[in-house]
C-alpha angles and dihedrals in degrees: 000000000000117000115242105234100177088116088063093053088049091049093058096037091059091064109018095181095050094107093047090054092044093056090047087060097040097049097159090060091054097042094047094045089051090050090058094043088057091048097054109024117098115248089254139357150100117314132192112208111190111189094025092160110178094341108268089151098019096068098048088048091052091049089055091056103256121143107233135196102200116201131181138165092229118070088200091060092046091052091054091048090050093050092048092049091051092051093056094041096247098115092101091066099048138071119202126212137174107215146134114259089227094054108029114194092223137106109277099222115109106262107141129089091206140005125212111203096172109150113011095079090061089073107038103101096178116075089218089060093049089052092047092054091048090048090053088053091047093053092056099047122097115236105280091023119145129237125203114191129172134207139182112243117237095218098026092070093059092090091054092047092051091049102040107026106019091164089068089084091066091066099074094178088061092047092050092046092052094047097043104031104021095237143070125269117263091262092061096045097093093079106040119351106193147143119237116201136211109230095238093063096057104076095044090050092057094040090055090068096043108273123139110224115235102168143345112205140183106223094197101042119174099359103085104185095339101111095147096068090059096037094059095051115107141187121347094355092057091048093049092048089049089051090053093047089052090052095053098035094099095046106130094213093065103027095103092048093066113093092223131035126203120206120198118194141159134225105233 
C-alpha cells in the first residue's frame, strides 16, 4: 500500500514561502548544510534536487554554475522557484518538474553527479516509502555520485516544542506516539504529518538500497532551539563559530539533539 501524500502537497502549497522563511530563522541549519554541500559536491556537474521548494538551495547552486533539475511535489512551490530563477537569470540552467519523490517522472538511467533529497523524507511515514524515494535517487546517480538527504530528529525537536508549543506536553497520546513511532497520531496529522527519525536508523536505511555512508551530521549541533544566538553573530566570530559547529556536527553524543540531520552517501 502506497501512502497518499496529497495532504503534504496541499500543506506546502498553502504557504509557498514557508521554507524560505524557516531557513531565514534557522540560519545555522542553512549555513552548515551549505558547508557540507561545498565539501562534497563536484566543482561542476548535473544535480537533481528533489524537494526544491522555492529555491533556497537551487538559486545558489545555479549561481555557482551547476545544471539543476528542480523537483517538488507542489506545483505552487515550483512556480515560485521558477520565477525566482528567472529573476536572477539562472533559468537557462535549470529544468523544473512537479513529481513525487517516490515515483520520479524522469528517465531512470544514471545521469546525475549528485542528488539533493532534502525535505521529502520528512513526510514519508512508511519506511517502504522512504526506501522507495532513496531507491529512485540511487537509480539516477552516476557511479560515484553523491547523495545528500535530510531528516528531522525525533528527539532534537523537543526544544522547539517546549519553546513554541509548550501545551503539546499535555497531550500524552501525542508524546507517546512521537517517541515510540516517530510520528503524530492520526488526529494531529492535519497540521504537519511527518516522520521523525532516530539517528541510528539513518545509515542502515540508506545502505539497504545500496548507498555507502560517508557522514551523518547534525546541522544544528549544540544549540537546541536557540537560533537567535547564532543568527546575531557577524563577521569573523560567525565564521569561527560555524567552523566549530562543522567540527562537532558528526559527534555521536549530540547527533540526536540536532533538529535536523544531514546524511551524505555515495553510490559505489
